[in-house]
Structure formats: C-alpha cells, structure tokens
C-alpha positions in Angstrom: 59.7 92.2 95.7 57.8 89.0 96.1 59.0 85.9 94.2 56.0 85.8 91.8 56.2 89.2 90.2 60.0 89.1 90.2 60.0 85.8 88.4 57.5 87.1 85.8 59.6 90.2 85.1 62.8 88.1 84.9 61.4 85.6 82.4 59.3 87.9 80.2 60.8 91.5 80.0 62.1 92.8 76.7 65.9 92.9 76.7 68.7 94.9 75.3 71.8 92.7 75.7 75.2 94.2 76.6 78.0 92.2 75.0 80.5 94.9 73.9 83.6 93.3 72.4 82.5 89.8 73.3 79.4 88.8 71.3 79.8 85.2 70.2 78.7 81.6 71.0 81.6 80.9 73.4 82.5 84.4 74.5 79.0 85.5 75.4 77.1 82.4 76.3 74.4 84.2 78.2 73.7 86.5 75.3 73.8 83.8 72.6 71.6 81.5 74.6 69.0 84.3 75.2 68.9 84.8 71.5 68.6 81.1 70.7 65.8 80.3 73.2 64.0 83.6 73.7 64.5 85.6 70.5 61.1 87.2 70.9 62.4 89.0 74.0 65.5 90.5 72.5 65.2 94.0 71.1 68.9 94.5 70.3 72.5 93.5 71.1 75.2 96.0 71.9 78.6 95.2 70.4 80.2 98.0 68.3 82.3 95.5 66.4 79.2 94.2 64.6 77.1 97.3 64.6 74.8 97.6 61.6 74.6 93.8 61.1 72.1 91.4 62.6 72.4 88.6 65.2 71.6 86.0 62.5 74.5 87.3 60.3 76.9 87.1 63.3 75.9 83.9 65.1 74.2 82.0 62.3 70.9 82.0 64.3 68.7 84.6 65.9 67.2 86.2 62.7 67.1 90.0 62.2 67.7 91.2 65.8 69.8 94.3 65.3 73.3 94.7 66.7 74.0 98.3 67.7 77.1 100.3 68.8 75.7 102.1 71.9 73.2 101.9 74.7 71.5 105.0 73.3 70.9 103.2 70.0 69.6 100.1 71.9 67.2 102.3 73.9 65.8 103.7 70.6 65.1 100.2 69.2 61.5 99.2 68.9 60.1 97.7 71.0 61.8 99.7 73.7 63.7 97.4 76.1 62.5 97.0 79.6 65.7 95.5 81.0 69.4 95.4 80.2 71.0 92.0 80.3 74.7 91.7 81.0 75.4 89.1 78.3 78.7 87.7 79.4 79.8 85.6 82.4 83.6 85.7 82.2 86.0 83.6 84.3 86.0 85.2 87.7 82.7 86.9 87.0 83.6 90.5 87.6 81.9 93.5 86.0 84.1 95.1 83.3 84.7 98.6 84.6 84.0 100.1 81.2 80.5 98.7 81.4 79.5 100.5 84.6 78.5 103.7 82.7 76.1 101.7 80.6 74.5 100.1 83.7 74.1 103.6 85.2 72.5 104.9 82.1 70.1 102.0 81.9 69.0 102.5 85.5 68.5 106.3 84.9 66.2 105.3 82.0 64.2 103.1 84.2 65.4 99.7 83.0 65.8 96.7 85.2 69.3 95.0 85.0 69.8 91.3 84.8 73.3 90.0 85.5 74.8 86.5 85.8 78.1 87.8 87.2 79.7 86.7 90.4 79.9 90.4 91.1 76.4 91.1 92.7 74.9 94.4 91.4 72.6 94.7 94.5 75.7 94.8 96.7 77.1 97.8 94.8 76.2 101.0 96.7 76.0 103.2 93.5 73.9 100.8 91.5 71.6 99.8 94.4 70.9 103.5 95.1 70.1 104.3 91.5 67.8 101.3 91.2 65.9 102.4 94.3 65.7 105.9 93.1 64.3 105.0 89.7 62.1 102.1 90.8 64.2 99.4 89.0 65.1 95.9 90.0 68.6 94.4 90.0 68.4 90.7 89.2 71.6 88.9 90.3 71.0 85.5 88.8 74.0 84.0 90.6 73.0 85.1 94.1 72.0 81.9 96.0 69.2 81.6 98.6 70.4 81.8 102.2 68.5 78.7 103.5 70.1 75.9 101.5 70.4 72.5 103.2 73.2 70.0 103.2 72.5 67.2 100.7 70.9 64.2 102.3 69.7 62.0 99.4 66.2 63.5 99.3 66.2 63.5 95.5 65.7 59.7 95.6 62.3 60.3 97.2 60.8 61.7 94.0 58.9 59.6 91.5 60.3 61.5 88.5 63.1 59.9 86.4 66.2 62.1 86.9 68.6 62.8 84.1 71.7 64.9 84.7 73.9 66.3 81.9 77.6 66.0 82.5 80.6 67.0 80.4 84.1 66.1 79.3 84.8 69.8 79.9 83.0 73.0 80.9 81.1 74.9 78.2 80.3 71.8 76.1 76.5 72.3 75.8 75.0 70.8 79.0 72.3 73.5 79.3 71.6 73.5 75.5 71.0 69.7 75.3 68.9 69.8 78.5 66.6 72.5 77.0 66.5 70.8 73.6 65.6 67.5 75.2 62.9 69.1 77.3 61.4 70.6 74.2 61.5 67.3 72.3 60.1 65.3 75.2 57.2 67.7 75.7 56.5 67.6 71.9 55.9 63.9 72.4 53.5 64.5 75.3 55.9 63.7 78.0 55.8 65.9 81.1 59.4 67.0 81.3 60.8 69.5 83.8 64.1 71.5 83.7 66.2 72.4 86.7 68.4 75.4 86.0 71.8 75.4 87.8 73.5 78.3 86.0 72.8 81.9 85.3 71.8 81.5 81.7 69.4 78.6 82.5 67.9 80.7 85.3 67.3 83.6 82.8 65.5 81.3 80.4 63.5 79.3 83.0 62.8 82.2 85.3 63.9 80.2 88.3 66.8 78.1 89.6 70.0 78.3 91.6 73.5 79.1 90.2 75.3 76.3 92.0 78.8 77.7 91.2 78.0 80.6 93.6 76.9 78.3 96.5 79.2 77.6 99.4 80.7 74.2 98.8 79.0 72.4 101.7 75.6 73.2 100.3 76.1 72.5 96.5 74.5 69.0 96.8 71.7 70.5 98.9 71.0 73.1 96.2 71.0 70.4 93.5 68.7 68.3 95.7 66.2 71.3 96.2 66.2 72.1 92.4 65.5 68.5 91.5 62.6 68.2 93.9 61.1 71.5 92.7 61.4 70.5 89.1 59.9 67.1 89.8 56.8 68.8 91.3 56.3 70.7 88.0 55.1 74.3 87.5 51.5 73.3 88.2 52.3 71.1 91.2 51.0 68.0 89.5 54.4 66.4 89.0 56.5 65.5 85.9 57.6 62.2 84.4 61.2 63.2 83.7 63.5 65.9 85.3 66.4 67.2 83.2 69.0 68.8 85.4 71.5 71.2 83.8 75.0 70.1 84.6 78.0 72.4 85.4 81.7 72.0 85.1 83.4 68.7 84.6 85.0 66.0 86.7 88.0 66.4 84.3 88.4 70.1 85.0 90.7 70.9 87.9 89.0 74.3 88.4 85.3 73.2 88.3 85.2 69.5 89.4 83.9 70.4 92.8 80.6 71.8 91.5 80.2 68.7 89.3 80.6 66.4 92.2 78.0 68.4 94.2 75.5 68.1 91.3 76.1 64.3 91.0 75.5 63.7 94.7 72.6 66.1 95.1 70.7 65.0 92.0 71.5 61.2 92.3 70.4 60.8 88.7 69.0 57.6 87.2 70.8 58.4 84.0 73.4 60.9 82.5 73.9 62.4 79.1 77.6 63.1 78.4 78.4 66.3 76.5 81.5 66.5 74.3 83.1 69.1 72.1 85.3 67.2 69.6 87.5 70.1 68.7 88.9 70.2 72.2 91.6 67.6 73.0 92.5 69.5 76.1 90.6 71.3 78.9 89.1 74.7 77.8 91.0 77.8 78.8 94.7 78.7 78.8 95.0 78.2 82.5 94.2 74.5 82.2 95.5 73.5 78.8 98.0 71.1 80.4 95.1 68.7 81.1 94.6 66.2 78.2 91.1 64.9 78.0 90.7 61.1 78.2 88.8 59.1 75.6 85.1 59.1 75.9 84.7 55.6 77.4 87.2 56.5 80.1 85.3 59.7 80.9 82.1 57.7 81.2 83.7 55.2 83.5 84.8 58.0 85.8 81.4 59.6 86.0 79.7 56.3 86.7 82.3 55.4 89.4 81.8 58.8 91.0 78.1 58.2 91.4 78.0 54.5 92.1 79.1 54.5 95.7 76.7 57.3 96.7 73.7 55.8 95.0 74.0 52.0 94.8 70.3 51.3 94.3 70.1 53.5 91.1 71.9 52.6 87.9 73.2 56.1 87.4 74.8 55.3 84.0 75.6 57.4 81.0 73.0 56.6 78.3 74.0 58.9 75.4 76.5 61.4 74.1 75.6 65.0 73.0 78.1 66.7 70.8 78.8 70.4 70.2 80.1 70.7 66.7 79.3 74.2 65.7 83.0 75.1 65.2 83.8 72.3 62.7 82.6 71.4 59.2 79.6 69.1 58.8 81.6 66.1 57.5 83.9 66.3 60.5 80.9 66.6 62.8 79.3 63.5 61.3 82.6 61.6 61.7 82.8 62.8 65.4 79.3 61.4 66.0 80.3 58.1 64.5 83.4 58.1 66.7 81.3 58.7 69.8 79.0 55.8 68.9 81.8 53.4 68.2 83.9 54.2 71.3 81.0 54.2 73.7 78.4 51.9 72.1 75.8 54.6 73.0 73.5 56.8 70.9 75.1 60.1 70.0 74.2 63.3 68.1 74.7 67.0 67.9 71.2 68.1 69.1 71.3 71.4 67.3 72.9 70.2 64.1 71.4 66.7 63.7 68.4 66.7 66.1 67.7 65.1 69.5 66.0 61.9 68.4 68.7 59.4 69.4 69.0 60.9 72.9 65.2 61.2 73.3 64.8 57.5 72.5 67.6 56.6 74.9 65.9 58.6 77.8 62.4 57.1 77.0 63.8 53.6 76.9 65.7 54.1 80.2 62.6 55.6 81.8 60.5 52.7 80.7 63.0 50.2 82.0 63.1 52.1 85.3 59.3 51.8 85.6 59.2 48.1 85.0 59.1 46.0 88.1 62.2 43.9 88.7 62.0 40.2 87.7 61.2 37.8 90.5 64.1 36.4 92.4 
C-alpha cells in the first residue's frame, strides 16, 4: 500500500481498542492516549473488568465511550469499528497469547489491526495470511524504515526552533506535553509541528518513527529525519517551532540509550523536562534501586549531555512539565511550587493546570533565538 492511503487509514479509521485486563492511564498508555486525543475515533474499549461502564467513569476523561467485555460486543457497537487497536505496549512488547484469538477474529471480520508492540504482526505467518485473505492491513507502528541514516547534525540546518521533551524517568508525559503545547501554540497562531517518536504518537499523528525499535547506530539519524520532516510542515511551507516527543530518560539504566540518540539527533534549541512527583525512584520493579536526583541535578545532566555535541546552540531546559494525575490537587500544587523553587523555571501540569507557563517560556526562547546577537 502506498504511504498516502496507509497514513489516512491509520489516522482516521474508527477504532475498537483491545485493553483486556490492562485499561488505565499507566497500564494502557496507547489506549488512554487515543481516548484523550482522538475520542471521536473510538467506538469502544474491550476490558471485561469494567464492562458496562464508560471510559469517562474509568479514566476520568473520554466521555461516554462504552467499555465492553468481548470483541463480539465491540463489533456490534455503533459506529462499527474499522480497525482494532492493540491498546497496550508492555515492557518487552510481546503479544499476549490470549489476545491472538481476538486479532484473528478481527481480521476475519475485515478489520485492520494497529499495533505498537515490538512483536510485528506483519511478520506472523498466520496473521499476515489472514490479513491478505480478507483485504486487511496490519499497521506495525514500531516497525522502522529500512533506509535510516547515521546522525550527522543535519537538524541544525533547519530554520525551525527545536524543542525536545526529556524526562526524569520513562512514562512521565513527554508525548502528552508535546501534543498539548502544539495545540496551545497553534491556538495562538504559531505554526507548530510535532515529531512522533513512539507508537502512540505515531497513531495520533499518522506518521513518525518509533525510535526504540531502531538499531542503536541509527537512532540519532531517525531523530534527525523526523525533525527535518516536522520542520517542513504538512503543507511543505515550514513551521516556526518543532516539538519532538522524547523517549526514555538519561536517568533510566534500561532506556538511556534512546534518550541520548534523540538528544544528538534533534540537537534542540530548548528542552522541557517532564517529572512525576510521586516517583522518587525509577519506574518499574526492575529498576527501583535507582533513586532519582533532584530536579536541578537532572537538568544539569541533560544540558551537559547536549552541550558538547551542539556548542553553538544553547540547548537548555526552559520549563518543567509535571504529571500529577495520581496525587490530590493540593499535593500537585505543592509539587509545582517545588519545581519552580528548585529550578527557577516555569512549571505546570499541562493537563491539570494548563500549558500557559510553558507556552510563554517557548515563545520567549524562540524570540530570543531569532534576535541577532549583540555586536562584539
């Protein structure tokens, strides 16, 4: 299939989301993000634990999208789904064996399947044969292109102001704040592009490269390509600001490599740091021995990691984005104050308290970047 029609089907088809036993903000990031950013596409969510309730009742957002117990119920939902979205992306990224029967049933009913797993559906003989027989498409969001270059600093050749989101940890809202900032900037009349670097961002944007599936030598090259494409804009006329979705964290022993690749491929003019205040240690039981440094120390490490590769560009952290959905509002406000006091930077939870401080920080940094340097 040609890229054009494939992209259209990926970004606009009506979805039934498979999240059996896992539907939640942290446990099914792909599912919950689809609901947050494209609720009009979602016909239903499959998770028997919450069957009979709505997405809004379960997540606190998403409205009256029904949660059902089985694929048969999802298929009967109006409007009828056109694709089945695998709504989780677990560590290791393998297909839960119990879900195979649902994927088979979906293909037999003529539905496309969209997956962000590291397990590629198109490489599975049974699923690929069924897709071919029933005229369906298997969208493996994480499958990278085969022609990626090695990073060579080409991102510095764009006129767009480059902003990369980075994190104290994985799963701290890097994609969320990137999308929220893009919306807010566009609402102010700023031409802002978004570069998706993970499976959920690709689902929402309809294009991108999942850099955690790229061979390590080519991660910076993938980030570089994404940055240049986003800078050109969908209409080819160029954008003012590019927001690059970050991945992993320099603090995370398992995922620091992909973060370095994004830093050196994007070579950002500015960074937004994401932080989840309820986590004093790295996310996940396998890495809980890693205690997270204070925010000012995290910022220093990010700026140091970038400075030697991009000495002509400031590459500094200009704001802090918090994810506070799991703590009460008074604690969230206290965490925002703490971030401001420790870092001296604007800080907010963009979902809970709005994006204004971070938007102002980006616009100010962008304007300063455009000003000619003072005479020597």
